[in-house]
C-alpha positions in Angstrom: 6.6 2.4 31.0 7.4 6.0 31.7 6.7 9.2 29.6 10.2 9.1 28.0 9.8 5.4 27.1 6.6 6.1 25.2 8.0 9.4 23.4 11.4 7.2 22.3 9.1 4.6 20.7 6.9 7.4 19.0 10.0 9.0 17.5 11.5 5.6 16.4 8.2 4.7 14.8 7.7 7.8 13.1 11.3 7.9 11.8 10.8 4.3 10.7 7.7 5.0 8.7 9.3 8.3 7.1 12.4 6.1 5.9 10.3 3.4 4.8 8.1 5.6 2.6 11.1 7.1 1.0 12.4 3.7 -0.5 10.9 1.0 -2.6 9.0 0.7 -5.7 6.6 3.3 -7.0 3.1 2.9 -5.6 0.1 2.6 -7.9 -0.8 6.3 -7.1 3.0 7.2 -8.0 2.7 5.5 -11.2 -0.7 7.2 -12.0 0.7 10.7 -11.4 3.6 10.0 -13.4 1.5 8.6 -16.4 -0.8 11.5 -16.0 1.9 14.0 -16.2 3.3 12.7 -19.6 -0.3 12.5 -21.0 -1.0 16.1 -20.1 2.6 16.9 -21.7 1.9 15.1 -24.7 -1.8 16.8 -25.0 -0.1 20.1 -24.5 2.2 19.7 -27.4 -0.4 18.4 -29.5 -2.3 21.8 -28.9 0.6 23.9 -29.6 1.5 22.3 -32.9 -1.9 21.7 -34.1 -3.4 25.1 -32.8 -6.8 25.5 -33.7 -7.0 22.4 -35.5 -6.6 20.4 -32.5 -9.9 19.9 -30.3 -10.3 18.4 -26.9 -12.1 15.3 -28.6 -8.7 14.6 -30.3 -6.6 14.6 -27.1 -5.9 11.5 -25.2 -7.7 11.0 -22.0 -6.6 8.4 -19.5 -9.5 6.3 -18.0 -7.3 4.1 -15.4 -4.0 3.1 -14.4 -3.2 0.1 -12.8 0.0 -1.1 -11.3 0.8 -4.9 -12.0 4.2 -5.3 -10.9 7.4 -3.5 -10.6 11.0 -5.1 -10.2 14.2 -3.1 -9.3 16.9 -2.7 -11.8 20.3 -4.0 -10.7 22.9 -1.4 -9.7 20.1 1.2 -10.4 17.6 3.5 -8.5 15.2 2.7 -11.3 12.3 0.3 -11.3 10.7 -1.7 -14.2 7.0 -1.8 -13.9 4.2 -3.6 -16.0 1.4 -1.3 -16.0 -2.2 -1.5 -17.5 -3.4 1.7 -19.1 -7.1 2.6 -20.5 -7.1 5.6 -22.5 -9.6 7.1 -25.0 -8.5 9.1 -27.9 -9.4 9.9 -31.5 -6.6 7.9 -32.6 -7.1 4.8 -30.9 -7.4 3.8 -27.2 -8.4 1.0 -24.9 -6.5 -1.2 -22.5 -3.0 -1.8 -22.9 -0.4 -3.7 -20.9 3.2 -2.4 -21.1 6.5 -2.1 -19.2 7.4 1.3 -18.0 10.6 2.6 -16.5 10.3 4.8 -13.5 13.0 6.7 -11.3 12.3 8.9 -8.3 13.2 12.5 -9.1 13.1 15.5 -6.4 9.4 16.2 -7.4 8.3 12.5 -7.4 8.5 9.5 -9.8 9.0 10.0 -13.4 8.8 7.6 -16.6 12.3 7.4 -18.1 13.9 5.9 -21.3 16.6 3.4 -21.1 
C-alpha cells in the first residue's frame, strides 16, 4: 500500500464520518441540550414577568434527560422522540415521560410544535 492509497482512505473515512454525523435522529446529548435551552428560556421569562417575586427556588431545575426512542416523521426532517425528564420545581417535578418533536436548525436541534 503506498502513501496515496493511505491518504485516499483517510479522506474517504473522514468524509463518511462527517456526513453520517450530520444525518439521523438527535443524540441523547442533542436532546438534553434542546431541553435545557427550553427550560432556561422559560426560567428567564418567569423572572422577567415575576421580577423580584420569583426566587431561584421557584425556577425549574432539570436533573436528568434520557432519550428513550426516536422515529423519523414521513416526508419531514423532524423526529418524534420519547424522552424521560426528571425535574425539580416549586410547582411539581419528578420524572415524566413524554413525546417531543425535534428538528435540526442551523444552531443545533430544537424542540418544535406540530
